[in-house]
N, C-alpha and C positions, 0 to 999 in steps of 0.2 A: 430388642429386636436384634437377632444377629446378622450384622450386614457381612457382603462377601468380604470386606476387607479387615472383620473381625476374626472369618474364617481362615483368613489367608495368616495371620498372626499366629492362629492357634496351630495350623497346617506346619510353620516353618519350626515353630516350639517343638512339636511331635516329631518331624523330620530330621531338625538339624540339632538337638539338645540333647543331654541325658545327665540327669541332676543338676546340682548346682556346681561342681567342681572342674566338670567337663566343658571346654568350652565349644563354640561352633565346629562342626565337621564337614565336609563334601558327602553329600547322600552318591553314593553310587546306584544307580538303576540298569536291570537288561533287559533290551529291547526283546520283544517275542517274535521271532523270526518266522514267516510266513509256512514254512514248514515245520513246525513244532505245532504241537496239541500243548494245551496248558501244561498237563502232566510235565512233557518233556522242557518246558519252559522252566518250571518250579524245580524240578530237578539240576537243570541246569543252574539256577541261581545259590539252590543249594550248596553244590560244589562249589561255586566263587566265593561264597558268605555274601552274598547280594539280597538284601530285604527289601529293595523296593523293584517295581516289574513297570516297565511301559508297555503297554498294549495298545493296538489299534483298533478303533472301534468304528466301522463302516454304518452310519446313522441309519440308512436305509435298507440293509441288507433284511434280507427273507427271516433270518434266526435272529438279529436283533431286533428285527419290530414284532415278531412273534413272542420273545421274553428277553424286553429290555434291560439289560444292565446286567441279567442272571448270572451270566458264565464269568464275568467281572466278579461280582459279590462271592461266588460261590467258590471259586477257584482261587481267588487270590485275597480279598478282603476276608473271609472267613480263615482262610489260612493264616491270617495275620501280616500280610504283607501290606508295605505300603504302594499307591498306586499312581503312575502317571496316562491318564485316558489321551490318546490320539485321537480324536473328533476328525472324522472324515464324513464331510458332508458331498456325496455325490450321487449318482442316480441309483444304488443298491450294488452295483458291480465293486467290488472293493479292488479288483485287480487292474481295473481300466483308466487310462489316463487319458488326457486330453488336449491338444496343444492347440485345438481348433476352438473350441464353444466354452467359453466362461459360464460360471455358474451364480455368480455375485448377486448379480440382480435378482435372480431366484431366492436366493436366501434374505436380502432385504425384503422383497417382497413377501416373503412368509411361507413359500413352499414347505420348506422343513421344518415349520414351527410344531405341526403335529406330532410327529415323531419326536421331534428336538422336547417338547414338554413332556411327552412322556418317559424319557430316559432323566428329564431332571427330577420327575416325582418319585422314579426310583432311586436316584441318586438322594434326594431329600429325605425319603421314607429309610433307608438305611443309617442315613445320619453321619456315617464317617468320613473325614474330609480326604479331598482328591484335588492333584491338580488334573488339570484340562487342558488340553494343547488344541484349540480348534486351530483348522486353515494351516497342515505342515504344510513348511517350507512358502507360507504365504508370498514370499517376494519373487516368486518363480513364475515360468511360463509353460511348466511342463503336469501342471494339474485343473482340475478344471476352475478350482478354487483361486489358483495364484493370479497376480494382480496384474499381471504381463500377458497373460492367456488372453486370444481375443476375445471382445466383448467385455473384460473387465478394466479395471485402472485403480490406482492408489487410493480413488475417491471414492472408489465402490468398495475398496477392501476396507478403509475406512466405518464406513456404511454397513457392511456384513458384520467386523467384527463388533462394532457396539451392539448393534441388534442382537448378536449370539451371547455375548457378556450382560445387557441389560436381562433378557430371559433367565440366565442364572440368577443373579442379582436380587430381582423383581419374585424371585422366588423363594429368596433366602436359603440357597442350595449350598452345601458346605462344600465349596470349591476355590480353589485358587485360578483363574484366567492366566494362562502363559502362551505368546504370541511366539512364533520358532521362524526364524528366517536362515536360508540357505548361506552357505558364505558368500557366495556371487549370485546377484539375483538373474532373472531372465533376459535382463539386457547385458549380463556379462562385467556389470560392475558390482561395488559394494556397498548395498545398499544405498542404491543411487539416489532415490527420492527421499532419505528416509528423514531429512528435514521438514517434508511436509508431513509425515503420516508418524512420526515417533510422539511429537507434543502430542498429537489428537491420541494416540494409543494410551499415553500416558495417564489419560483421564478416566479409563476404564479394565485396563488390565494391570494385572500383578505381577507379572514378570517377564522376562525375554528368555529366548534359547536361540544358539545358532548349530546348523547341519555341519559338520565337517570330517572330510576322510584325507587319510594319506593312500591317495589312489595309484600311486606307482606300479606300472606295469600291466593297469587293467586294460589299456587302450595306447595306441600310437602316440596320443599326444601325451600322454602320461607318462616320462621316462627318468625322471627326478624322485628320488626319495624326499619326503616332504616331513620334516618335525610338526608334531600338533601344536606349536605355536607359530611358526611359518603360516599355517593355512587360518588359526585359529584368530589370531593376533588383529588382521587389519577390520575383521567385521566387529570384534569386540572392544576394538577403540573406537570404532565410529557410532558404535551404542553409546559409548562409555561417557561420548561429551553430548549426547541428548536425553541420557535419564540417568535418575540415581537408583533403580529398581535393580534386582538380582539379575545377569545375564547369565544365561545357565548353557549348557551343552545338550542339546536335545539328540545328537546321534554320531557317535564316532568310534573310527576303528582304525585299522592299517590293513594291508594288502599280504604284508609281509612277502611280496613278490620280488623287492628290491633291498630289503633290509628284514633284518631279525623285528620278530612281533615283541618280545619281551624288555629289551632295551629302550623300544619306541615309548610302551605304554609306561616304563618307569619313568623317562624324561616328560611325559604328562604330568605325571603324579608331581613329580618337582617342580614345574611349571605353572602350574594351575596355584600351586602353594604359594610359590614365589610373585609371579608375576599377575594373575588374573584374580583377584581376591573379590570381586563383585559374583565369581563363580560359586552356587549354593549347590547345584546336583549335575551328575553327569551320566547320562547314556551310554551305556555302550553297545555296539551292536556285534554280535558274534554269530551270524547265520551265514547262508551262501545265497549266492545271486549268480543265476543262468545269464547265457551268453546274452547281449542286447538289452537286458532288463534297466541297464543306467548308463546303457552307450558305451558298454564293454565289451571289446574284441575277444575275451578271454573268462571263464568262470571265477567267481570271487569268492573265496572263502575268508570273510570277516575273523571267523574264530580260531581258535588252537586247536591242532589237529591230533593233541596226545594229553593224556591225562595230567603228566607232568609239570606240562607247560601251563595247565590250567592251576595246577597247585602253586607253582612259583607266584602266577599273575595273584592269586587268592592271598599270599605271602605279601607283595608289593602292597595288594589293597589295604591288606589290615595294619601293617606299618605305617602308612601312609594317611588311610582314611579310617579309622575302626571305626564298622560300622554298626547301625542300631540295631538292637533282637528285633525279633519280631514284634509287632504290637502285641501287648498282653490281653489275655481275653479280658473283657470286663463288660457286663450287662450285653447290651444287643452285640456288639463286638466278639462275645464269646461263643456266639451260635455255631455251633459244628458243620463243617463242610459235608452235608447228606449227599447222597446218591439215590435218595427219591423227596417225592411230594406227597404231602398228607391235606389234600384239599378237603373242604367240608363246604356243607350246603342246608340250608334251612328254608322251609316254605310252610307258608300258612294264608287261608283264604276263606275269609267266610262270606257266603252269599245267601239272600234272600230274594226271590222273585216278587216281583209285585204282579205281573199276570202269567198265570200258569194253570195249564190243564191238569186237569184231576183225573188219575188212574185210577179207572172202575174195577178193572180186576180184583178178585181177592184172594187176601193174603191166606194161604193153606194152614198156616199155625193158628190165626186168630177168628178165621174168618170172617173178617172185614175187609172195605175196598183199601187197596194200599192209599189211594188219597195223593195229596198234593207233595211236592219234596220239602217244603216250606225251607227252616231254618237249617243252613248246613256249614259246618267248619270241616275244611281238610287241612292237615298239616303232614309235615313230614321233616325227619334230618337223615341227613346220609354225611357218611365219613368215608373216604376212600385212601389207601396207599399205594403212589404210582412210582414205578419203577420206567428209567429211559430205556425203551427195546429197538432205540435205532432207526433210521430214517423219519425222525419226526413224531413216531409211534411212542407211546405209556402203553403200561401193562400193568394191571395189579387187581387184588381184592379190595372189596367193599362192603358195608354194613348201613343198612338203614331201619327206621322205624318209624312208624305212619300212623294216624288216627282221623277217623272221620265219623262224625256225629251230625245225628238231624235230630229236630224237635218231632220227629215223625218218625215214631218207633216200628212202624208197620213197614218201613220199606227197611227191611235189614241190611241193604247192600250198602246203604248211606249209614249203616251204625257198624264200625270195626277196628280194630287193631289191626296193626301189619307189623311183621317182622321180617328182614328178608336179608339175604346175602349175596353178591355178585362177583363173579371174574371176569373181567372186561381188557379189549383193547379198545384206547384212544388215543385220536389225533387233531389237532385244530386246524381247521380249513384256513386256507391260506386268504389274508385280505386282497379284496381286489374287486374294484369299481364301486359300488354301493358297500359290499357286506363288510363291515368291521371285526365282527367276531363270529364264532359259531365252532363245530366241532362234531366229526365222527363218532359213532361209538358200537362195539357190539359187546354183547353182554352175556354169559350163562348166568343164570339166577336160579333161586330157590326162594321160597316164600311163604311165609306161615301166615292165613288171614284168619284171625278171631272175632267172630260176630256179640257184638254187645248188647242183642235185644234176641226175640226167639227165631231162630231160621228153620227152616224145613228140614226133616227128617235125613235128606240125602247127605247133610252136612252132618256128620257124626262129629259129636261132641261141639255143636255151634263153631265150626269152624273149617278150612280146608287149605291143604297143602298145595303147590303149585311148583311145577320146575320148568325151566325151557330155556329158549334163547331169543333174545332181542336185539335189535339193531335199529338204530337212529341217528337223523340227520337234524342239527338245529344251526340254524344262521341268524344273524341281526346285524342291523346297521342304522344308517342315521341319515336320509335325505340330503337333510340342512347342512350335512357336513361336507358334500361332494357336488 
């Protein structure tokens, strides 16, 4: 049995080592900005020479509940990128932060378990190791899961982290669990209650990370340029005295409003190599922040404004931390990133009625009564090719073959083979209440039905062709789950 700890060892080997001759390197990751789609994110990573993507995954969002993990797999893993998944346990609106109501009791009570287990199953099915960071900046009071948000506590934070880590561990999912702290907690201290929660976290997490920024000029209280080391060191040293696990950088950047960006990053590379030896990965943030989003008085541009600056940053990065290439294609990991799905379905049913009324009408071909239906086999196989049509719709062609066979040859309608083709528009229904699954469909179809027993003469060649349009809705659920 492969445990989470074993997966962590494999993940570190995959992310931090290349061959026998090369020593461990610091893995650089790039955070996905809220204004970027996946294509923009990966384009910026290619420009910077970064092969690790840090993405933010709102567990209860509509899209992630509908297709768990699909966009992460398709856009990042299948393209060869290593992934850090920042797992946001919120009510479904990933942009809403709350300082008034904590949700850690809901986590411990199992509110998120169904959605979490769906995600875990997809990660395990995919099989490729990733880093999972639940409870982004857990020592804060600005997220529903922050340990100092009203209704939460360090004790609940320990219970919630253990609950989440146990679900990944019990499923033997290929993940490394990393807990992230802000450089100053919700009480304005540097990991103020760390002596309580770090020894307990040590029992079931694999690594830690710290968020730290140089925010000079972004608000009236930030007036002095701060180096990376100045902001990072207090929290790093605090953790260093309580754990031997990796202490990574969850998010970092500089505003560029009080000093040049490139020298700031060059100093970051130098000081991590010389002073912060337990750092194994660094996530850079190069997006934008509107006024007020993070208590800022003016817009923040964390990233570089020119291609020349980005080229210089890439040169610094490759010189200091030569980055690993994209994950080589191998087995399941070689699946191409496709822009369509190819779902198939098969159906078979055998029926035999114990009580049945005989049909006294006469078969016009044989002159005998139609009689009873008797034993009937019904089966069908369908293959579709579906493309994204936007707004959660999919469109595409399909083909199907079917067979109906009965022991009563006089009922010709229960003895035929079918070959058909469709062109349809499809959309899954949104989960709500007792509804767990379902979908809408509108299809154009053409179908050839060939009878396998004698049929009336109006069926030329013992068969018929039909064409038309059909629409349908199917939904389902499980009352015991609600």
